[in-house]
C-alpha positions in Angstrom: -17.5 -11.7 -2.2 -16.8 -10.0 1.1 -18.6 -6.7 1.4 -16.3 -4.1 3.1 -18.2 -1.5 5.0 -16.4 1.7 5.6 -17.4 5.3 6.1 -17.4 7.7 3.2 -14.5 9.6 4.7 -12.5 6.5 5.1 -13.2 5.5 1.5 -12.2 8.9 0.2 -8.9 8.9 2.2 -8.1 5.4 0.9 -8.9 6.5 -2.7 -6.5 9.5 -2.3 -3.8 7.2 -1.0 -4.3 4.8 -3.9 -4.2 7.6 -6.4 -1.0 8.9 -4.8 0.6 5.4 -4.9 -0.5 5.1 -8.5 1.9 7.9 -9.5 4.7 5.2 -9.1 3.4 3.4 -12.1 3.6 4.2 -15.8 0.1 2.7 -16.1 -2.1 3.2 -13.1 -3.9 0.4 -11.5 -7.7 0.7 -11.4 -8.8 2.1 -8.1 -11.8 -0.1 -7.4 -13.8 -1.0 -4.3 -12.0 -4.3 -4.0 -8.7 -2.5 -4.0 -9.9 -0.1 -1.3 -11.2 -3.1 0.7 -7.6 -4.4 0.7 -6.3 -1.1 1.8 -8.9 -1.0 4.5 -7.5 -4.1 6.1 -3.9 -3.3 5.6 -3.6 0.3 6.9 -5.3 2.2 9.7 -6.4 5.8 9.5 -3.4 7.2 11.4 -1.1 5.5 8.8 -3.2 6.8 5.9 -3.1 10.3 7.2 0.7 10.1 7.6 1.2 8.6 4.1 -0.9 11.3 2.5 1.3 13.9 4.2 4.4 11.9 3.3 3.5 12.3 -0.4 5.5 11.2 -3.4 8.8 13.1 -2.7 11.7 11.2 -1.2 12.4 11.9 2.4 15.2 11.2 4.8 14.3 9.8 8.2 14.3 13.2 9.9 12.1 14.7 7.3 9.6 11.8 7.6 9.6 12.1 11.4 8.8 15.9 11.1 5.7 15.0 9.1 4.4 13.0 12.0 2.7 14.4 15.2 4.2 11.5 17.2 7.1 11.6 19.6 10.5 10.3 18.5 10.0 7.2 20.6 6.7 6.2 19.0 7.5 7.3 15.5 10.3 4.8 15.0 8.0 1.8 15.6 5.2 3.4 13.5 7.5 4.1 10.6 9.2 0.7 10.7 5.7 -0.9 10.6 4.9 1.1 7.4 8.1 -0.2 5.9 7.3 -3.8 6.9 3.9 -3.4 5.4 5.4 -2.2 2.2 3.8 1.2 2.0 7.2 2.9 2.3 10.3 1.7 0.6 13.9 2.5 1.6 16.4 3.4 -1.0 20.2 3.6 -0.4 22.3 6.0 -2.3 26.1 5.2 -2.2 27.4 6.6 1.1 24.5 8.9 1.8 21.7 8.5 4.3 18.8 6.4 3.0 15.8 8.0 1.4 12.2 6.8 1.9 9.6 6.7 -0.8 5.9 6.0 -1.0 5.6 2.6 -2.6 3.4 1.7 -5.6 0.3 -0.4 -5.5 1.7 -3.4 -7.3 4.3 -4.4 -7.6 4.9 -2.7 -4.3 3.1 -2.9 -1.0 0.9 -5.8 -1.8 3.8 -8.2 -2.2 5.9 -6.9 0.7 3.1 -7.2 3.3 3.2 -11.0 3.0 7.0 -11.3 2.8 7.7 -11.8 6.5 6.5 -15.4 6.4 4.0 -14.8 9.2 0.3 -15.4 8.8 -1.5 -13.0 11.1 -5.2 -12.5 11.2 -4.8 -9.3 9.3 -2.8 -11.0 6.6 -5.3 -13.8 6.3 -8.1 -11.3 5.9 -6.0 -9.4 3.4 -5.4 -12.6 1.5 -9.1 -13.2 1.1 -9.7 -9.6 0.0 -6.7 -9.9 -2.4 -8.2 -12.9 -4.0 -11.4 -11.0 -4.5 -9.4 -8.1 -5.9 -7.8 -10.4 -8.5 -11.1 -11.9 -9.4 -12.6 -8.5 -9.9 -9.7 -7.6 -12.2 -10.7 -10.4 -14.6 -13.0 -8.0 -16.4 -10.2 -5.6 -17.3 -8.4 -6.2 -20.6 -5.6 -3.7 -20.0 -1.9 -4.0 -19.4 -0.6 -5.0 -16.8 -3.9 -6.6 -15.5 -4.4 -8.8 -18.5 -0.9 -10.2 -18.1 -1.5 -10.8 -14.4 -4.8 -12.6 -15.2 -3.1 -14.7 -17.9 -0.4 -15.8 -15.5 -2.9 -16.5 -12.7 -5.0 -18.7 -15.1 -2.0 -20.8 -16.1 -1.1 -21.6 -12.4 
């Protein structure tokens, strides 16, 4: 198993983010070291800090931009990257401007980050950590993890 080394502060901020993302689930996912190791690969500290400010309330684009300390020019690329990574989801409401929400852990960001068909070095490293995460979840006999493990064992 790959041992992720990160500072105590980094681990605490990633744990806060995971707990916040867990509010999207009826049954929360266990926030374990292997999950935090996945987050560590997928999201940098600037993104974590923004996502923690973003919170769980829906925001329109202007509101999201106001939560950032970035210029309008740099914010768009930054925000689009968080959407591509799956940490923020976009919801359309008939005829109104889209709202943006913090995604859940799974099924949420973890699936979206691989959806572009590319295989970057970051994605490859995340895939290794994701495999380790799934292996660590084998010890849990709780829904939905047990169902996930049962499905994984069949395939």
